[in-house]
PLY file of the C-alpha trace (Angstrom):
ply
format ascii 1.0
element vertex 283
property float x
property float y
property float z
element edge 282
property int vertex1
property int vertex2
end_header
-25.36 -135.48 19.73
-27.42 -136.37 22.77
-28.01 -133.91 25.58
-25.38 -134.19 28.32
-26.24 -135.83 31.61
-27.20 -133.02 34.01
-24.58 -134.23 36.45
-21.78 -133.56 33.94
-22.82 -129.94 33.44
-23.34 -129.57 37.19
-19.88 -130.98 37.90
-18.40 -128.59 35.33
-20.19 -125.63 36.92
-18.94 -126.62 40.35
-15.33 -126.91 39.16
-15.18 -123.61 37.27
-17.06 -121.86 40.07
-14.19 -122.29 42.51
-11.54 -119.69 43.26
-8.68 -119.76 40.77
-6.22 -121.29 43.24
-8.65 -124.09 44.08
-9.92 -124.86 40.60
-8.49 -127.98 38.95
-7.73 -126.86 35.39
-7.21 -130.34 33.98
-10.41 -131.63 35.56
-12.39 -128.72 34.08
-10.90 -129.37 30.63
-11.71 -133.08 30.90
-15.28 -132.23 31.92
-15.56 -130.24 28.68
-14.58 -133.43 26.89
-16.98 -135.54 28.95
-19.98 -133.93 27.27
-18.62 -135.25 23.97
-17.65 -138.60 25.50
-20.29 -139.40 28.16
-18.46 -142.55 29.22
-15.20 -140.73 29.84
-13.61 -141.36 33.23
-11.75 -138.25 34.35
-9.67 -139.71 37.19
-7.38 -141.96 35.09
-6.23 -138.94 33.09
-5.48 -136.98 36.24
-3.47 -139.95 37.49
-1.54 -139.97 34.22
-0.61 -136.34 34.85
0.56 -137.34 38.33
2.68 -140.09 36.75
4.26 -137.65 34.28
5.14 -135.34 37.14
6.66 -138.25 39.08
8.71 -139.10 36.01
10.05 -135.54 35.97
10.91 -135.72 39.68
12.74 -139.01 39.21
14.87 -137.56 36.44
15.62 -134.40 38.43
17.08 -136.41 41.31
16.47 -133.60 43.79
17.39 -130.68 41.49
15.10 -127.69 42.14
16.51 -124.85 40.01
13.50 -123.62 37.96
15.27 -123.52 34.55
16.42 -127.11 34.97
13.02 -128.25 36.22
11.35 -126.53 33.26
13.76 -128.16 30.82
12.98 -131.56 32.27
9.22 -130.99 32.09
9.59 -130.08 28.42
11.82 -133.09 27.78
9.41 -135.52 29.42
6.36 -134.18 27.61
7.79 -133.67 24.14
10.62 -136.20 23.87
9.60 -139.06 26.12
5.81 -138.82 25.63
5.97 -137.47 22.08
3.55 -134.58 22.37
3.47 -132.27 19.35
1.38 -129.57 17.73
-1.15 -130.87 15.22
-0.25 -128.80 12.17
-1.91 -131.21 9.75
-5.40 -131.05 11.28
-5.31 -127.94 13.43
-9.10 -127.49 13.49
-9.93 -131.07 14.40
-12.15 -130.72 17.50
-10.25 -133.58 19.14
-7.33 -131.17 19.57
-9.48 -129.35 22.15
-10.39 -132.45 24.18
-7.70 -133.10 26.77
-8.27 -136.86 26.83
-7.78 -137.04 23.06
-4.65 -134.90 23.27
-3.17 -137.23 25.89
-4.20 -140.37 23.99
-3.22 -139.21 20.50
-0.21 -137.08 21.46
-1.26 -134.08 19.33
-3.04 -130.85 20.18
-3.26 -127.11 19.79
-1.25 -124.54 21.78
-3.89 -124.29 24.49
-4.38 -127.96 25.28
-0.66 -128.68 25.08
-0.14 -125.65 27.32
-2.63 -127.02 29.86
-0.64 -130.25 30.03
2.60 -128.31 30.46
1.07 -126.19 33.21
-0.42 -129.15 35.06
2.82 -131.12 35.07
4.81 -127.99 35.92
2.56 -127.17 38.87
2.89 -130.70 40.16
6.67 -130.39 40.34
6.62 -126.95 41.96
7.10 -124.64 38.97
5.49 -121.20 39.18
4.29 -121.30 35.58
1.21 -119.52 34.26
-0.81 -119.28 31.07
-0.51 -116.28 28.76
-3.48 -115.18 26.64
-1.34 -114.34 23.62
-3.41 -113.56 20.50
-4.10 -116.69 18.41
-1.33 -118.67 20.06
-1.48 -119.61 23.72
1.83 -119.45 25.59
3.15 -120.44 29.01
5.25 -118.06 31.11
7.98 -119.47 33.34
10.36 -117.77 35.76
13.88 -117.12 34.48
17.06 -116.09 36.23
17.25 -112.63 34.63
13.79 -112.33 33.05
10.73 -114.47 32.60
10.63 -116.97 29.75
7.84 -117.71 27.30
7.32 -121.34 26.40
5.62 -122.23 23.11
3.63 -125.42 23.78
2.84 -125.93 20.09
6.48 -125.90 19.00
7.83 -128.60 21.29
8.26 -126.24 24.23
10.46 -123.73 22.39
11.73 -121.04 24.74
11.40 -117.37 23.85
12.13 -114.16 25.71
9.24 -111.69 26.00
10.98 -109.24 23.65
10.86 -111.95 20.96
7.06 -112.17 21.10
6.71 -109.70 18.22
8.17 -112.33 15.90
5.43 -114.76 16.89
2.78 -112.06 16.49
4.08 -111.33 12.98
3.61 -114.98 12.02
-0.11 -114.66 12.69
-0.81 -111.07 11.61
1.77 -110.50 8.88
3.40 -107.58 10.65
0.17 -105.63 10.94
-0.10 -105.79 14.74
2.42 -104.35 17.17
3.04 -106.08 20.46
1.15 -104.55 23.38
1.59 -105.28 27.10
-1.95 -106.70 27.17
-0.91 -109.40 24.68
1.15 -110.94 27.47
-1.54 -110.82 30.14
-1.81 -113.74 32.53
-4.61 -116.18 31.78
-6.59 -117.42 34.77
-7.79 -121.00 34.80
-11.29 -119.85 33.87
-9.81 -117.76 31.04
-8.21 -120.89 29.67
-11.42 -122.89 29.81
-13.32 -120.08 28.09
-10.63 -119.95 25.39
-10.95 -123.71 24.97
-14.71 -123.42 24.58
-14.42 -120.52 22.14
-12.14 -122.67 19.98
-14.75 -125.43 19.94
-17.54 -122.95 19.27
-15.74 -121.61 16.20
-15.12 -125.13 14.88
-18.72 -126.24 15.33
-20.23 -123.08 13.89
-17.99 -123.34 10.84
-19.08 -126.95 10.29
-22.75 -126.11 10.87
-23.06 -128.31 13.95
-25.54 -126.11 15.78
-26.34 -128.58 18.56
-22.71 -128.88 19.61
-22.16 -125.14 19.20
-25.12 -124.50 21.48
-23.75 -126.86 24.13
-20.47 -124.94 24.03
-22.16 -121.54 24.32
-24.16 -122.76 27.30
-20.95 -123.76 29.08
-19.40 -120.36 28.37
-22.51 -118.86 29.95
-21.94 -121.02 33.02
-18.71 -119.06 33.49
-19.90 -115.68 32.16
-23.70 -115.74 32.55
-24.22 -112.14 31.43
-21.97 -112.15 28.36
-24.07 -110.31 25.74
-22.38 -111.92 22.75
-22.93 -115.43 24.10
-26.56 -114.68 24.99
-27.06 -113.42 21.42
-25.36 -116.45 19.91
-27.42 -118.76 22.10
-30.50 -117.08 20.66
-29.32 -117.56 17.08
-28.46 -121.20 17.67
-31.75 -121.93 19.42
-33.58 -120.44 16.45
-31.65 -122.59 14.02
-32.60 -125.61 16.07
-36.27 -124.65 15.96
-36.54 -123.69 19.64
-38.18 -120.41 18.77
-39.65 -119.29 22.09
-36.31 -119.80 23.84
-34.56 -118.05 20.97
-36.76 -114.96 21.23
-36.24 -114.79 24.99
-32.45 -114.88 24.56
-32.40 -112.33 21.77
-34.60 -109.95 23.76
-32.29 -110.37 26.74
-29.37 -109.45 24.49
-31.16 -106.28 23.36
-31.90 -105.41 26.98
-28.21 -105.66 27.86
-26.94 -103.75 24.79
-29.84 -101.81 23.23
-27.46 -99.73 21.11
-25.44 -102.68 19.79
-24.29 -102.41 16.21
-26.40 -105.41 15.25
-29.49 -104.39 17.25
-31.58 -103.76 14.11
-30.61 -107.15 12.74
-31.50 -108.88 15.98
-34.83 -107.06 16.25
-35.65 -108.05 12.67
-34.85 -111.65 13.48
-37.14 -111.59 16.52
-39.96 -110.30 14.32
-39.19 -112.92 11.70
-39.35 -115.72 14.25
-42.58 -114.37 15.71
-44.18 -113.90 12.29
-42.83 -117.12 10.82
-42.23 -115.07 7.68
-39.11 -116.71 6.38
-35.95 -118.72 7.02
-33.42 -117.67 9.61
-30.61 -115.52 8.28
-27.43 -117.61 8.59
-25.19 -114.54 8.49
-24.91 -114.01 12.21
0 1
1 2
2 3
3 4
4 5
5 6
6 7
7 8
8 9
9 10
10 11
11 12
12 13
13 14
14 15
15 16
16 17
17 18
18 19
19 20
20 21
21 22
22 23
23 24
24 25
25 26
26 27
27 28
28 29
29 30
30 31
31 32
32 33
33 34
34 35
35 36
36 37
37 38
38 39
39 40
40 41
41 42
42 43
43 44
44 45
45 46
46 47
47 48
48 49
49 50
50 51
51 52
52 53
53 54
54 55
55 56
56 57
57 58
58 59
59 60
60 61
61 62
62 63
63 64
64 65
65 66
66 67
67 68
68 69
69 70
70 71
71 72
72 73
73 74
74 75
75 76
76 77
77 78
78 79
79 80
80 81
81 82
82 83
83 84
84 85
85 86
86 87
87 88
88 89
89 90
90 91
91 92
92 93
93 94
94 95
95 96
96 97
97 98
98 99
99 100
100 101
101 102
102 103
103 104
104 105
105 106
106 107
107 108
108 109
109 110
110 111
111 112
112 113
113 114
114 115
115 116
116 117
117 118
118 119
119 120
120 121
121 122
122 123
123 124
124 125
125 126
126 127
127 128
128 129
129 130
130 131
131 132
132 133
133 134
134 135
135 136
136 137
137 138
138 139
139 140
140 141
141 142
142 143
143 144
144 145
145 146
146 147
147 148
148 149
149 150
150 151
151 152
152 153
153 154
154 155
155 156
156 157
157 158
158 159
159 160
160 161
161 162
162 163
163 164
164 165
165 166
166 167
167 168
168 169
169 170
170 171
171 172
172 173
173 174
174 175
175 176
176 177
177 178
178 179
179 180
180 181
181 182
182 183
183 184
184 185
185 186
186 187
187 188
188 189
189 190
190 191
191 192
192 193
193 194
194 195
195 196
196 197
197 198
198 199
199 200
200 201
201 202
202 203
203 204
204 205
205 206
206 207
207 208
208 209
209 210
210 211
211 212
212 213
213 214
214 215
215 216
216 217
217 218
218 219
219 220
220 221
221 222
222 223
223 224
224 225
225 226
226 227
227 228
228 229
229 230
230 231
231 232
232 233
233 234
234 235
235 236
236 237
237 238
238 239
239 240
240 241
241 242
242 243
243 244
244 245
245 246
246 247
247 248
248 249
249 250
250 251
251 252
252 253
253 254
254 255
255 256
256 257
257 258
258 259
259 260
260 261
261 262
262 263
263 264
264 265
265 266
266 267
267 268
268 269
269 270
270 271
271 272
272 273
273 274
274 275
275 276
276 277
277 278
278 279
279 280
280 281
281 282
């Protein structure tokens, strides 16, 4: 993987640095993908989202009732454009690149949710992301109570009091639903969640260069995140960039000197400085 063009990272920083109401979520997600695909043109994909929204408006024929508008958004995305959750290859990194999701028609809850949100916003829906554990959801206004839309399951509608069932599917009944599980996700929250997904995939596959690029983008959004500073240090060390690694690991210890892994990190710093042995992969 070659280093990204500085302009791509700069453009990403500029987009995610805006106020939530001004930030273009789809553009930010596509800029994440642009580091993987340097030749990617973002604008055609934004125009495709505009076209999907226009398709919804044409089918609504002036109808503005939110439940009907939501139903039509779901119908256009999942029936007419064939979007679906990628159950077969859930951890394929392409599921986290919005251009791939639009081109291939498959994705994970988050990227499918971003598409649902972007089309919904374009047709006037007051929808928002929900940072549900392990399974991103979209919240939409209902007549009596808000609705939860499951982007991974073809836009299935749930009521908030049914969220425990979804939680049980992921935690086997060991976690009880808490109000915080249904917290609103800001646009930056969604991009961080997208990057964390990619980070986990790349670290599991041992792709340290790509994992480092992801961590650095998380740090664009949260520059003082101790865990990301630590992980940047580990990844730099694995890539042989020892001086940078030591600087990051020492910064981590400055931020959280009493961290549970402080002894481990200090030992690693000494190991790098002494050149006494291979880097511990257990971080």
